[in-house]
C-alpha positions in Angstrom: 0.0 0.0 0.0 1.3 3.4 -0.9 1.9 6.0 1.8 -0.9 8.2 0.5 -3.4 5.3 0.7 -2.2 4.5 4.3 -2.8 8.2 5.3 -6.2 8.2 3.7 -7.2 5.0 5.5 -5.9 6.3 8.8 -7.8 9.6 8.3 -11.1 7.6 7.6 -10.8 5.9 11.0 -9.8 8.9 13.1 -12.5 10.2 15.5 -14.0 12.6 14.6 -13.6 11.9 10.9 -12.0 15.0 9.2 -14.2 16.7 6.7 -11.2 17.4 4.3 -10.8 13.9 2.9 -11.0 14.1 -0.9 -13.4 11.6 -2.4 -11.0 10.8 -5.2 -8.4 9.7 -2.6 -11.0 7.3 -1.2 -11.8 5.9 -4.7 -8.1 5.3 -5.4 -7.7 3.6 -2.0 -10.6 1.2 -2.8 -9.1 0.4 -6.2 -5.7 -0.1 -4.7 -7.2 -2.6 -2.3 -8.7 -4.6 -5.2 -12.2 -3.1 -5.2 -14.2 -1.6 -8.0 -16.0 1.7 -8.3 -19.4 1.9 -10.1 -20.8 5.3 -10.9 -24.6 5.6 -10.4 -27.2 8.3 -11.1 -27.5 11.6 -9.3 -23.8 11.7 -8.4 -23.9 8.5 -6.4 -21.2 5.9 -6.5 -20.9 2.4 -5.2 -17.7 0.5 -4.2 -17.7 -3.2 -4.2 -15.0 -5.8 -3.5 -13.5 -7.6 -6.4 -14.4 -11.3 -6.7 
């Protein structure tokens, strides 16, 4: 895992969760961990684990 992904993961689990986490960083973290991003309607997205 790259350092940037590790920082994003740590930021997600801090209490309280910071509001400055960029969604594209979360998307790249999910993809780096083997997941997939599916874009939906009305600016919704879904992340799913790879099979």
